[in-house]
C-alpha positions in Angstrom: 87.8 112.9 127.3 87.2 109.4 127.8 84.3 109.6 125.9 85.7 111.1 123.0 87.9 108.2 122.5 85.2 105.8 122.8 83.8 107.6 119.5 87.5 106.5 117.7 86.9 102.6 119.2 83.0 102.9 117.8 84.2 103.8 114.6 86.6 101.1 114.4 84.2 98.5 115.5 81.6 99.8 112.9 84.0 100.9 109.9 82.3 103.8 110.6 85.6 106.0 110.4 84.8 108.6 107.3 86.2 111.5 109.2 87.6 114.3 107.0 90.2 116.7 108.4 90.0 120.6 108.9 91.7 122.4 106.5 93.4 124.4 109.2 95.3 121.0 110.3 96.1 120.5 107.2 98.0 123.9 106.7 99.8 123.8 110.0 101.6 120.2 109.0 102.2 120.4 104.8 103.9 124.4 105.9 106.8 122.5 106.7 107.6 120.4 103.8 107.0 123.4 100.7 110.0 122.1 99.4 109.5 118.9 98.9 106.5 118.9 96.8 108.6 120.9 93.8 107.7 118.9 90.9 106.1 115.7 92.5 103.0 113.8 91.6 100.6 113.8 94.8 98.2 111.4 95.7 95.2 111.5 97.8 94.0 108.2 97.8 90.7 107.9 100.6 89.4 111.3 99.3 86.2 112.6 97.7 87.7 115.5 95.7 84.5 117.7 96.0 84.5 117.0 100.0 88.1 116.2 101.3 89.9 119.6 102.2 93.2 117.9 101.1 92.4 118.0 97.7 91.4 121.8 98.0 94.6 122.6 99.8 96.4 120.9 97.1 94.1 122.1 94.0 94.6 125.8 95.6 98.3 125.7 96.3 99.0 123.6 93.2 101.4 126.4 91.4 102.1 127.6 94.6 104.0 124.1 95.8 105.4 123.6 92.0 103.8 120.3 92.0 103.7 117.9 88.4 100.4 116.6 89.5 97.8 115.8 91.3 95.8 112.7 92.0 92.6 112.0 94.0 90.2 109.2 94.1 87.6 108.4 96.4 84.7 105.6 97.6 81.9 104.5 95.7 80.5 104.5 99.5 81.5 108.0 100.7 79.3 108.8 102.7 79.1 112.6 101.7 80.1 112.0 98.1 79.9 115.0 96.1 78.1 117.0 98.3 80.3 120.4 98.4 80.4 121.3 94.7 78.6 118.7 92.8 80.5 117.4 90.6 77.8 115.8 88.0 75.7 119.2 87.8 78.7 121.3 86.2 78.7 118.9 83.2 75.1 118.4 83.4 74.8 114.2 82.4 73.9 111.0 83.6 74.2 110.9 87.7 77.1 108.9 88.7 75.9 109.3 92.5 77.4 106.7 94.1 80.1 105.3 91.8 84.0 105.6 92.6 86.1 108.1 90.6 89.3 109.7 89.8 90.3 113.3 89.4 93.5 114.1 88.2 95.0 117.9 87.7 97.7 118.5 86.1 97.8 122.4 85.7 95.7 124.8 87.8 94.9 128.3 85.9 93.5 131.6 87.2 90.5 131.1 84.6 88.6 134.1 86.1 91.4 136.9 86.5 90.8 137.8 89.4 94.3 137.0 90.5 94.7 134.6 92.7 93.5 130.4 92.3 91.0 129.6 94.4 88.4 126.7 94.5 86.3 128.7 91.5 89.4 128.5 88.8 89.7 124.4 89.8 85.6 124.0 89.1 86.1 126.0 86.1 89.0 123.6 85.2 87.0 120.4 85.7 83.6 121.6 83.8 85.9 122.7 80.8 88.5 119.7 80.6 86.6 116.2 80.9 89.9 114.9 80.7 90.6 115.3 84.7 87.3 113.4 85.6 87.4 109.3 85.4 84.8 107.2 86.8 86.4 104.3 88.5 85.7 100.5 87.0 85.8 99.1 90.7 84.9 101.0 94.5 87.9 102.9 94.6 89.0 101.0 97.7 93.1 101.7 97.7 93.4 98.4 98.0 92.3 97.4 94.6 94.8 97.0 91.7 93.1 99.7 89.7 93.8 102.0 92.7 97.7 100.6 93.1 98.5 101.8 89.5 97.9 105.4 90.7 99.9 104.5 94.0 102.9 103.6 91.8 102.5 106.6 89.9 102.8 108.8 92.9 105.9 110.1 94.4 104.0 110.8 97.9 100.3 110.3 99.3 98.7 112.6 101.9 95.7 111.8 103.3 93.3 110.1 106.0 92.8 106.9 105.7 90.0 105.2 107.0 91.5 104.7 110.9 90.2 100.8 110.9 92.6 100.1 107.6 95.3 102.1 109.5 98.0 99.4 110.0 97.1 97.5 106.2 97.4 100.9 104.9 100.9 101.9 106.0 101.8 98.1 104.5 100.6 99.0 101.7 103.0 102.6 101.2 105.4 100.6 102.5 105.4 98.0 99.7 105.7 100.1 97.1 108.3 102.4 98.8 106.1 105.1 99.0 106.8 108.7 100.7 103.7 109.7 103.1 102.0 112.3 105.1 98.9 110.5 106.5 96.8 110.7 109.8 95.8 108.7 112.3 96.1 107.4 116.1 99.0 107.6 118.4 98.1 103.6 119.8 98.9 102.8 116.3 102.3 103.0 117.4 102.0 100.0 119.4 101.3 97.5 117.1 103.2 94.7 115.6 102.9 96.0 112.0 104.0 100.1 112.3 106.3 100.4 115.8 109.4 98.4 113.9 109.2 101.3 111.3 109.5 103.6 113.7 112.6 101.2 115.5 114.4 101.4 112.6 113.5 104.9 111.6 111.7 104.5 108.0 108.6 106.2 110.1 108.2 109.4 112.9 105.7 111.8 113.8 104.9 114.9 112.1 105.7 118.1 113.4 102.6 120.5 114.0 100.5 117.9 116.7 102.4 116.8 119.7 99.0 116.7 122.1 95.7 117.6 122.8 92.6 116.5 120.9 91.5 117.5 116.9 88.1 118.2 115.2 87.0 116.0 112.1 83.7 116.4 110.4 81.5 113.0 110.0 78.9 112.0 108.1 75.5 113.1 108.6 74.4 109.5 109.8 77.5 109.5 112.5 75.6 109.6 116.0 76.5 112.4 118.0 76.5 110.3 121.4 79.7 112.0 123.4 81.1 115.5 125.1 83.3 117.4 122.2 80.4 117.5 119.3 78.7 120.2 117.9 76.8 120.8 114.7 77.6 123.9 112.2 75.0 126.3 111.2 74.9 124.4 107.6 74.1 120.8 109.7 76.9 119.6 109.3 78.7 116.9 112.5 81.9 117.1 113.9 83.4 115.2 116.4 86.8 116.0 118.7 89.1 112.6 118.6 92.3 112.4 121.0 95.9 110.9 120.3 95.5 112.2 116.8 98.8 112.3 115.3 100.3 113.0 111.4 102.9 110.0 110.5 105.2 110.6 108.0 108.6 109.2 106.4 109.8 112.5 105.1 112.2 114.4 107.2 112.0 117.5 108.7 115.0 119.9 110.8 112.2 119.4 113.9 112.9 116.0 114.3 116.7 116.4 114.5 116.4 118.7 117.6 117.6 117.2 120.9 115.5 117.2 123.8 116.3 119.2 126.3 117.4 117.0 130.1 117.1 118.6 133.3 116.8 115.9 135.6 119.4 113.9 137.2 118.3 110.5 138.1 117.6 109.1 141.4 116.3 105.8 142.1 113.3 106.8 144.1 112.0 108.8 141.6 112.7 106.3 138.7 111.7 102.6 139.9 113.0 99.5 138.2 110.8 97.0 136.7 110.7 93.4 138.2 110.7 91.3 135.2 113.2 94.1 132.6 116.4 95.7 133.3 115.3 98.9 133.1 113.9 102.5 134.6 110.6 103.3 134.5 110.1 107.4 133.3 106.5 108.8 133.9 107.0 111.8 131.5 109.0 112.5 128.8 110.1 115.7 130.3 111.3 113.9 133.1 113.6 111.7 131.3 117.0 112.2 133.4 120.0 114.1 131.8 122.7 111.5 133.4 121.4 107.9 133.1 122.3 105.7 129.8 120.6 102.5 130.9 117.3 101.4 129.1 114.2 103.4 130.1 110.9 102.7 129.8 108.6 106.2 128.6 105.1 106.8 127.4 104.7 106.2 123.5 104.1 110.2 123.4 108.1 110.3 123.5 108.0 109.8 120.0 106.3 113.5 119.7 109.9 114.7 120.9 112.2 111.4 119.6 115.4 113.0 118.0 117.3 110.1 116.4 120.7 111.3 116.6 120.1 111.1 121.1 118.3 108.3 121.3 118.3 104.6 120.2 114.7 102.6 120.5 115.0 99.2 121.5 111.7 97.8 122.0 108.2 97.9 122.9 107.0 97.5 126.6 105.0 94.7 126.2 106.8 92.7 123.9 110.5 93.3 124.8 112.5 90.0 126.4 111.3 89.7 129.6 113.7 88.4 132.9 110.6 86.7 134.2 108.7 83.6 132.8 104.6 84.8 133.3 102.3 81.8 134.1 99.1 80.8 134.7 98.2 77.5 137.3 94.9 77.1 138.1 93.6 80.0 140.5 97.3 81.3 140.0 100.1 83.7 138.4 103.5 83.1 138.6 106.7 84.9 137.9 109.0 82.7 137.4 113.0 83.7 137.2 114.3 82.7 133.7 117.6 81.6 134.9 116.8 79.7 137.8 113.8 78.6 136.7 112.9 79.4 140.2 109.0 80.7 141.0 109.9 84.4 142.6 106.0 85.7 143.1 102.9 84.4 142.6 99.5 86.4 142.2 96.2 85.2 142.8 94.4 84.4 139.3 92.5 88.0 138.7 90.5 89.4 135.8 92.8 92.3 135.7 96.0 90.6 136.1 95.3 88.3 133.4 94.8 91.6 131.5 98.6 92.9 132.5 99.7 89.4 131.4 103.7 89.6 130.4 103.3 93.6 130.4 105.9 95.5 132.0 106.0 95.2 136.3 107.3 98.0 138.7 108.6 96.9 141.7 108.8 98.1 144.6 110.1 96.3 147.7 110.9 93.5 145.4 107.9 93.0 144.6 105.8 93.4 141.0 103.5 96.3 141.7 101.5 98.3 139.2 102.0 97.8 135.6 102.3 101.3 133.5 100.3 102.3 130.0 101.6 101.9 126.9 105.8 102.3 127.2 108.3 102.2 124.6 112.2 101.1 125.8 114.7 103.4 124.8 118.2 104.2 125.4 120.2 107.2 125.3 122.9 107.5 122.9 126.2 108.8 124.0 126.9 111.4 121.0 125.0 114.8 121.4 127.5 115.9 124.9 
């Protein structure tokens, strides 16, 4: 399992994060927003139209969803640009290999009269209506002025942005006040740009993915060095990535369902923190039903977060601690903020340096382990 996370880290380091979402994952999530899409202009601005399952989904469901318009743009460096339908051979024109382009669809008809809308009808549309296709002047980067023009036109953005640019991508969407349903990694929640959006109820997790890993197609050049990889009968490569989630600001009824709580609080099972006034809850399912103080919970709590039931106070690494964490030569000190007295000293080690000013669980009056990735929450009183 750890090796699969290495795939994600390696992609971020190398910017080789061309991960292509499977159709089944798209269908399972987007079915929860059918009514929202009616009359909307949808933008997929990180997608080669001839390989992206996002494009395929919206093109094939254009009439079912009642879309107004579908706009899709791609990077000029997409490793699998135009592999599947070979757009340019359709028109028997000069090659635009490695060029960024845009496809815009305003309607999709049953051109072959087979009683269904499928990719063959979309292919017919693109082959016979050249106005739907346009080579971009730039490289198709979603941050370019050219692509921001399409962003401004869109009502909602649905895509799988590059994992390495996820924060920058979200900031652009929020800058232009756009609705979105996008794929990302749960660990992005802990970043200073993303967490405030959750805290202010301007972003939340989607409906269909709450645990486990998901499979993505990757470019042929991508090395398959970890477990959970495969090559299909067509020679296409796939990897599995843990921690994948849908991120959105489109409302759905599921997120307003309160979490069912059954455990009672006891101090032995829910230890306090040494340097912050809160208790530690190791599993979301163990949140006590009779405790209304501050609690540190795993970031996966957001899978079950109901805004009417809980208040998000902060991220564990950044909340205002009761202790000052300082380094003095070969030692690390915890200093009480009120008394300014040293209350505990550790030998300086690499492990202690990495923990830094993170939350520390208290045992027998001493700081011990530092739990991974905590969100500080508090129960509201209005659900009983």
